[in-house]
C-alpha positions as CSV (number, residue, x, y, z in Angstrom):
1,M,90.3,192.4,187.8
2,K,92.6,195.2,186.8
3,K,90.0,196.9,184.9
4,L,87.6,196.7,187.7
5,I,90.0,198.1,190.4
6,L,90.9,200.8,187.8
7,S,87.2,201.8,187.4
8,V,86.5,201.8,191.2
9,A,89.6,203.9,191.6
10,M,88.7,206.4,189.0
11,A,85.2,206.6,190.6
12,I,86.5,207.4,194.0
13,A,88.8,210.1,192.5
14,I,85.9,211.8,190.6
15,T,83.8,211.6,193.6
16,S,86.3,213.1,196.0
17,C,86.7,216.0,193.7
18,T,83.1,216.9,193.6
19,K,82.2,216.4,197.5
20,N,84.1,217.1,200.7
21,E,82.0,214.5,202.8
22,E,83.1,210.8,202.9
23,I,81.2,208.6,200.6
24,P,80.8,205.0,201.5
25,Q,82.8,202.8,198.7
26,E,81.9,199.6,197.5
27,S,84.0,197.0,199.0
28,V,85.1,193.8,197.4
29,E,82.5,191.9,199.4
30,Q,79.8,194.2,198.0
31,Q,80.7,193.6,194.4
32,T,77.7,192.1,192.3
33,E,79.7,191.5,189.1
34,L,81.1,187.8,189.1
35,L,84.7,187.4,188.6
36,T,85.7,185.7,185.5
37,K,87.3,182.2,185.3
38,D,90.5,183.6,184.2
39,Q,90.5,186.1,187.2
40,I,89.7,183.3,189.5
41,N,92.3,181.0,187.9
42,A,95.0,183.8,188.0
43,K,94.4,184.0,191.9
44,I,94.8,180.3,192.1
45,Q,98.1,180.2,190.0
46,E,99.5,183.3,192.0
47,S,98.9,181.5,195.3
48,I,100.6,178.3,194.0
49,D,103.5,180.3,192.7
50,T,104.1,182.2,195.9
51,Q,102.9,179.9,198.6
52,G,103.0,176.3,197.0
53,D,99.3,175.8,197.5
54,F,95.8,177.5,197.2
55,F,93.1,177.7,199.9
56,W,89.7,179.2,199.1
57,M,89.4,180.4,202.8
58,D,92.5,182.7,202.0
59,T,90.3,184.6,199.6
60,D,87.3,186.6,200.2
61,A,83.4,186.1,199.7
62,H,83.3,187.6,196.4
63,T,85.9,185.2,195.0
64,I,84.3,182.2,196.7
65,W,80.8,183.1,195.4
66,S,82.0,183.8,191.8
67,A,83.6,180.3,191.9
68,V,80.3,178.8,193.3
69,K,78.3,180.5,190.3
70,H,80.7,179.1,187.7
71,G,80.4,175.6,189.4
72,D,76.8,174.6,189.5
73,N,76.0,176.8,192.5
74,M,77.3,174.0,194.9
75,L,78.9,175.1,198.1
76,T,81.0,172.8,200.3
77,I,80.7,173.6,204.1
78,G,83.0,172.2,206.6
79,Y,81.6,172.6,210.1
80,G,82.5,171.7,213.5
81,N,83.1,173.1,217.0
82,S,86.9,173.6,216.2
83,I,89.1,173.7,213.0
84,D,90.1,170.2,213.9
85,E,86.7,168.7,214.5
86,Y,86.4,167.0,210.9
87,Q,84.6,163.8,212.2
88,R,80.9,163.8,212.9
89,T,79.8,163.4,216.5
90,A,76.7,163.8,218.5
91,K,77.8,167.3,219.2
92,S,78.4,168.2,215.7
93,E,74.9,167.0,214.6
94,S,73.2,170.2,215.8
95,I,75.6,172.4,214.1
96,K,74.9,170.6,210.9
97,D,71.1,171.1,211.1
98,D,71.5,174.7,212.2
99,L,73.7,175.5,209.2
100,I,71.4,173.7,206.8
101,Q,68.5,175.7,208.3
102,L,70.5,179.0,208.1
103,V,71.5,178.5,204.5
104,R,67.8,177.7,203.5
105,S,66.5,180.6,205.3
106,L,69.0,182.9,203.7
107,E,68.3,181.4,200.3
108,N,64.5,181.6,200.8
109,K,64.3,177.8,200.1
110,G,62.3,176.7,203.0
111,S,62.1,173.0,203.1
112,S,60.7,172.2,199.8
113,S,61.5,168.8,198.1
114,K,63.8,170.4,195.6
115,A,65.7,172.1,198.5
116,Q,66.0,168.7,200.1
117,D,67.4,167.3,196.8
118,E,70.1,170.0,196.7
119,L,71.9,168.7,199.6
120,Y,74.5,166.1,200.4
121,V,75.6,165.2,204.0
122,D,78.6,163.1,204.4
123,E,77.9,160.2,206.7
124,T,81.5,160.2,208.3
125,L,82.9,163.7,208.0
126,N,81.6,167.1,209.1
127,I,80.8,168.2,205.5
128,I,77.6,169.4,203.7
129,D,77.1,170.3,200.0
130,I,74.3,172.6,199.4
131,K,73.1,174.8,196.7
132,V,73.9,178.5,197.1
133,D,72.8,181.6,194.9
134,S,73.4,184.5,197.1
135,K,76.7,186.0,198.0
136,E,75.1,187.2,201.3
137,T,74.9,183.4,202.4
138,I,78.5,183.1,202.0
139,E,79.4,186.3,203.7
140,T,77.2,185.3,206.6
141,L,78.8,181.6,206.8
142,L,82.2,183.1,206.7
143,K,81.5,185.0,209.9
144,D,80.0,181.9,211.7
145,T,82.6,180.4,214.1
146,R,81.0,176.8,213.6
147,V,82.1,177.0,209.9
148,R,85.7,175.4,209.4
149,Y,85.8,176.3,205.7
150,L,83.8,177.2,202.6
151,E,84.8,175.7,199.1
152,P,83.1,175.9,195.7
153,A,82.3,172.3,195.4
154,S,82.5,171.7,191.7
155,Y,84.8,174.7,190.4
156,K,87.4,173.3,188.0
157,L,90.7,174.8,187.5
158,E,91.4,175.6,183.7
159,N,94.5,176.7,182.1
160,F,94.5,180.0,180.3
161,D,93.6,178.8,177.0
162,G,90.2,177.8,178.4
163,V,91.0,174.1,178.4
164,S,89.8,172.0,181.3
165,A,92.5,170.5,183.5
166,R,90.8,167.0,182.8
167,S,89.6,167.3,179.3
168,G,90.6,164.2,177.2
169,E,91.9,160.8,178.1
170,G,95.6,162.0,178.2
171,F,95.7,162.6,181.9
172,G,97.2,159.3,182.9
173,C,94.8,157.2,180.9
174,G,95.4,154.6,178.1
175,F,94.5,151.1,177.1
176,S,97.4,150.2,174.8
177,S,99.5,147.2,175.3
178,R,103.1,146.8,174.2
179,T,105.7,144.0,173.4
180,L,108.4,144.3,176.1
181,S,112.0,144.7,175.2
182,S,114.2,141.7,176.5
183,S,116.4,144.3,178.0
184,D,113.7,145.7,180.3
185,Y,113.1,142.6,182.5
186,R,114.6,139.3,183.5
187,T,112.6,136.1,184.1
188,V,112.5,134.4,187.6
189,A,110.7,131.1,188.6
190,P,108.2,130.0,187.7
191,G,108.1,132.2,184.6
192,A,107.5,135.7,185.8
193,R,109.1,138.9,184.5
194,V,110.9,141.2,186.8
195,P,110.9,144.8,185.7
196,W,114.4,146.4,185.2
197,N,114.0,148.8,188.3
198,F,113.1,146.1,190.7
199,D,116.9,144.9,190.9
200,I,118.1,148.5,191.5
201,H,115.9,148.6,194.5
202,N,116.9,145.2,195.6
203,I,113.2,144.0,195.5
204,P,113.9,140.4,194.2
205,A,116.4,139.9,197.0
206,A,113.9,141.2,199.6
207,W,111.6,138.3,198.3
208,N,113.7,135.8,200.2
209,L,112.6,137.4,203.5
210,S,109.0,138.8,202.7
211,T,106.5,138.7,199.9
212,G,103.8,140.8,201.3
213,R,101.8,138.0,202.7
214,G,99.0,138.9,205.2
215,I,99.2,142.8,204.3
216,T,96.3,144.3,202.5
217,V,97.2,147.3,200.1
218,A,94.3,149.6,199.1
219,V,94.7,151.4,195.7
220,I,92.6,154.6,195.2
221,D,92.6,155.2,191.5
222,S,90.4,154.6,188.5
223,G,89.4,151.0,189.3
224,L,90.4,147.7,188.1
225,S,89.9,146.3,184.5
226,P,87.8,143.2,184.4
227,N,89.5,142.1,181.3
228,Q,92.8,141.5,182.9
229,R,92.2,138.1,184.6
230,W,95.6,138.3,186.3
231,M,94.3,140.9,188.5
232,N,90.9,139.1,189.0
233,Q,90.2,135.5,188.8
234,F,93.9,134.6,188.5
235,F,95.0,136.8,191.2
236,N,95.9,133.7,193.1
237,D,98.3,131.8,190.7
238,G,101.7,130.4,190.6
239,Y,103.8,131.6,193.7
240,S,100.9,133.9,194.6
241,S,98.3,132.3,196.8
242,G,96.0,132.5,199.8
243,R,95.3,136.2,199.2
244,S,92.3,138.2,198.0
245,V,91.2,140.9,195.7
246,Q,88.1,143.1,196.6
247,K,86.7,146.0,194.3
248,Y,84.7,149.0,195.2
249,G,83.3,151.9,193.4
250,T,82.8,155.5,194.9
251,Y,82.8,157.6,191.8
252,V,79.8,159.0,190.2
253,D,80.1,159.6,186.5
254,S,77.4,162.1,185.8
255,W,77.1,165.8,184.6
256,W,74.5,166.3,187.4
257,A,76.4,167.4,190.3
258,W,73.7,166.0,192.7
259,S,73.7,162.5,191.2
260,N,74.3,159.7,193.6
261,N,74.5,156.9,191.0
262,Y,77.8,155.2,191.4
263,D,79.7,154.1,188.3
264,G,80.8,150.8,189.5
265,V,84.3,149.2,190.0
266,N,85.5,148.9,186.6
267,D,88.5,150.8,185.2
268,K,87.6,153.1,182.3
269,C,90.9,154.9,182.3
270,G,93.5,152.1,182.5
271,H,95.6,153.8,185.2
272,G,94.2,152.2,188.1
273,T,94.8,148.7,186.8
274,S,98.5,149.6,186.1
275,M,99.0,150.9,189.7
276,A,97.3,147.9,191.4
277,S,99.7,145.6,189.0
278,V,102.8,147.5,190.0
279,A,102.0,146.8,193.7
280,T,100.4,143.3,193.6
281,A,100.5,141.6,190.3
282,P,100.8,137.7,190.8
283,R,104.1,135.9,190.2
284,N,103.4,132.9,187.9
285,N,104.6,131.2,184.7
286,D,102.7,133.5,182.2
287,N,105.7,135.7,181.2
288,L,104.2,138.7,182.4
289,P,105.4,141.5,184.9
290,V,105.2,140.7,188.5
291,G,104.2,143.1,191.3
292,V,106.4,144.2,194.2
293,A,104.2,142.6,196.9
294,Y,102.9,139.5,194.9
295,N,101.4,137.9,198.0
296,A,99.7,141.0,199.5
297,N,95.9,141.5,199.4
298,L,94.4,144.1,197.3
299,V,91.5,146.4,197.6
300,S,90.7,148.6,194.6
301,Y,88.7,151.7,194.8
302,R,87.5,153.4,191.6
303,S,87.3,156.8,192.8
304,V,88.4,159.1,190.0
305,Q,88.0,159.3,186.3
306,N,91.8,160.0,185.7
307,V,94.8,161.0,187.7
308,L,93.4,164.5,188.5
309,I,91.2,165.0,191.4
310,D,89.5,168.2,190.2
311,D,85.9,167.2,189.6
312,Y,83.2,167.3,192.4
313,H,82.4,163.7,192.1
314,E,86.2,162.8,192.2
315,K,86.9,164.7,195.3
316,R,83.8,163.1,196.9
317,G,84.8,159.6,195.5
318,V,88.3,159.9,197.1
319,A,87.1,161.0,200.4
320,E,84.5,158.3,200.5
321,A,87.2,155.7,199.7
322,L,89.5,157.0,202.6
323,T,86.9,157.1,205.0
324,A,85.7,153.6,204.3
325,I,89.6,152.5,204.4
326,G,89.9,154.3,207.7
327,N,87.0,152.1,209.1
328,R,88.8,148.8,208.1
329,S,91.2,147.4,210.4
330,D,92.7,144.9,207.9
331,I,93.9,147.6,205.5
332,K,97.4,148.9,206.4
333,I,98.7,150.8,203.3
334,V,97.0,153.2,200.9
335,S,98.4,154.1,197.5
336,M,97.3,157.2,195.6
337,S,98.9,157.8,192.4
338,I,96.6,160.7,191.8
339,G,96.3,164.4,192.9
340,S,95.3,167.9,192.6
341,P,97.3,171.1,191.7
342,F,95.9,172.6,195.0
343,S,94.1,171.7,198.2
344,S,90.8,170.2,198.5
345,S,89.6,170.4,202.2
346,R,87.1,167.6,201.7
347,V,89.9,165.2,200.6
348,R,92.0,166.7,203.3
349,D,89.7,165.9,206.1
350,A,89.4,162.3,204.6
351,V,93.2,161.9,204.5
352,R,93.4,162.9,208.2
353,Y,90.7,160.5,209.0
354,A,92.4,157.7,207.6
355,Y,95.7,158.7,209.1
356,N,94.4,159.0,212.4
357,R,93.2,155.4,212.1
358,G,96.9,154.1,211.6
359,K,97.0,154.0,207.7
360,L,100.3,154.5,205.9
361,I,99.3,156.6,202.9
362,F,101.8,157.0,200.0
363,A,100.7,159.9,197.4
364,A,102.3,160.9,194.0
365,G,104.4,163.9,194.2
366,G,103.2,164.9,190.7
367,T,100.6,163.5,188.4
368,S,101.7,162.1,185.0
369,T,100.4,165.0,182.7
370,G,101.8,168.0,181.2
371,F,99.0,170.3,182.6
372,T,100.4,170.2,186.0
373,N,104.2,169.8,185.3
374,W,104.9,173.4,186.3
375,Y,103.7,172.8,189.8
376,G,105.7,171.6,192.8
377,V,104.7,168.8,194.9
378,I,101.0,168.5,194.6
379,F,98.2,167.7,196.9
380,P,97.8,165.4,198.8
381,A,101.5,164.4,198.6
382,N,102.2,167.9,200.2
383,M,100.2,167.0,203.4
384,N,102.3,166.0,206.5
385,E,99.9,162.9,206.8
386,T,101.0,161.5,203.6
387,V,104.3,160.0,202.3
388,A,105.3,161.8,199.0
389,V,107.0,159.8,196.2
390,T,108.5,160.8,192.8
391,G,110.1,159.1,189.9
392,I,113.6,159.7,188.6
393,K,115.8,158.7,185.7
394,E,118.1,155.6,185.6
395,G,121.3,156.0,187.5
396,R,120.9,159.6,188.4
397,Y,119.1,162.0,190.6
398,T,117.2,163.6,187.9
399,R,113.5,163.8,187.9
400,C,111.5,162.1,185.0
401,G,109.9,164.3,182.5
402,N,106.5,164.4,184.1
403,C,107.8,163.9,187.7
404,H,107.8,166.6,190.4
405,S,110.4,167.3,193.1
406,G,110.9,169.5,196.2
407,S,111.2,169.4,199.8
408,K,108.0,167.6,200.4
409,I,109.2,164.5,198.6
410,D,110.1,161.6,201.0
411,F,111.4,158.9,198.6
412,T,112.3,158.2,194.9
413,I,112.0,155.3,192.6
414,E,113.9,154.9,189.3
415,M,111.4,154.5,186.8
416,E,112.8,156.0,183.4
417,R,115.4,154.3,181.4
418,N,118.2,156.0,179.6
419,S,116.6,154.5,176.5
420,G,113.4,156.3,177.4
421,N,111.3,153.1,178.3
422,F,109.4,153.0,181.5
423,V,108.4,150.4,183.9
424,P,106.9,147.0,182.5
425,V,103.4,146.5,184.0
426,L,100.3,144.7,183.3
427,S,97.8,146.4,181.0
428,S,94.1,146.5,181.1
429,N,94.0,143.9,178.2
430,D,94.0,140.3,179.2
431,G,97.5,138.6,179.4
432,A,99.1,141.7,178.1
433,A,101.7,144.2,179.3
434,N,102.5,148.0,178.9
435,Y,105.1,150.5,180.0
436,V,104.0,153.1,182.6
437,G,106.1,156.0,184.1
438,G,105.7,159.0,186.2
439,S,105.5,159.4,190.0
440,S,102.6,157.5,189.7
441,V,104.4,154.1,189.1
442,A,106.9,155.3,191.6
443,T,104.2,155.5,194.4
444,A,102.6,152.4,193.7
445,T,106.3,150.6,193.9
446,T,106.9,152.3,197.2
447,A,103.6,151.2,198.5
448,G,104.5,147.5,197.6
449,I,107.9,148.0,199.4
450,A,106.0,149.0,202.5
451,A,103.8,146.0,202.3
452,L,107.1,143.8,202.2
453,V,108.3,145.6,205.3
454,W,105.0,145.3,207.3
455,A,104.6,141.6,206.2
456,R,108.1,140.9,207.7
457,N,107.2,142.7,211.0
458,P,103.3,142.2,211.2
459,G,103.3,143.6,214.9
460,W,104.9,147.1,213.9
461,S,103.0,150.4,213.9
462,R,102.9,152.7,210.9
463,S,105.7,154.9,212.2
464,Q,108.1,151.8,212.7
465,V,107.5,150.7,209.2
466,L,108.1,154.2,207.8
467,D,111.1,154.7,210.0
468,K,112.8,151.4,208.7
469,M,112.0,152.6,205.2
470,K,113.6,156.0,205.6
471,R,116.7,154.1,207.1
472,A,116.9,152.0,203.8
473,G,116.9,155.4,201.8
474,E,120.2,156.2,200.0
475,F,120.6,159.6,201.8
476,Y,119.7,158.6,205.3
477,P,120.2,160.0,207.8
478,N,120.2,163.1,205.7
479,R,117.3,164.4,203.6
480,N,117.9,165.8,200.1
481,S,116.1,169.0,199.4
482,S,114.5,167.7,196.3
483,F,114.3,163.8,196.7
484,G,113.9,163.3,200.3
485,Y,115.5,160.1,201.6
486,G,116.1,159.1,197.9
487,N,116.1,155.5,196.6
488,I,114.8,152.7,198.8
489,D,116.7,149.6,199.3
490,A,114.1,147.0,199.8
491,L,116.3,144.4,201.0
492,K,117.7,146.7,203.8
493,A,114.3,147.5,204.6
494,V,113.1,144.0,205.2
495,Q,116.4,142.8,207.1
């Protein structure tokens, strides 16, 4: 970018010396040379560093067009009569049709079958994805008052070594099992293992008053392993009974951006199984870790490949899960131990959709990956509609190695021992356990505590449940600048 600006400046200087009359200069919007990925990524990083987030609409047509060209030529258009009209209505239908026709006329696509294939229309939200080649199309749309936002649908942030943010299985994924140290749990009737941090947050004491019965928790993550029977056919076992587990899949695992072939409900990462376990694993006699709300219902959504929401199909998968959850009256709580370094307007619309239907949404303050550990509180935990949770070390308010902190954090959970061990959970392998850390496990734990509170007070609203949880925070009525209301006392929250 610096070389480009310098070249333009030199051209202006040379022209000014040779002619007295004013010569029209090429604006940023008139540039025809694509910005490189490094240049685009630098803009994203600068915005995150200075503003705490990045929004494509704060850039210009040339940046958006360059990112679209680097990302399968897919453009996401958020439309509506106003900036807050994100839900499809009869009034917005004509806007959708007009914008599709406008794009196709500008792109000279007409109504060919190929053009029809290069289109996705969200069933619930005012969002369309359409193929765009021309920068003129983007410039025209940016001037249209019916356009709420434009975003490159499938552009992925890369670090400056050219490595994709989601390359490899290291981003929260893993299928290993470990033998638990006897110092990291204690056994309770009828033979379940209580993770070491449950007692710190008074969760076992809270079980005398509430076990989550009658409350449904939705976990939006990488799915549920079919190999772990205790999260499937043995979900009702021992002291856990009369509840249900449901599995859905909204993630498309395909290199082709326009594919609509959903990949199913099964966890191919391991992260989703662990998070569902933390919140709802059964309490039985098999010497395995128990979940916080061991009598709550579970709805599992496979919506992502790993903890980073950076792929087009992941953004769409999370949005579809949130809108489906928003349409269900039985789901009270949403746990999202996933996130992105910067905002996705599609996911933002979906979060607002679910929130406006009374859902209590918990989100991880930072994903369990070294790629994002230099960011502050990530998206969507940085939204006002979500409750941000992070993990801290045992006995002190020091964030864990892969955890984030900041003014957006609402609650903390101790999840990293002085020994270095994390929290015992069920693994993806049948009848086996593992250790999991990060703000991921903290988020799922907090969602489980919310289920205990809501089950104790089934007639309460979301705001009443959240207020009771805040009052049970260690710093309440104050708020710490990095850790919010701090550690939650589950017993105090259900009393």
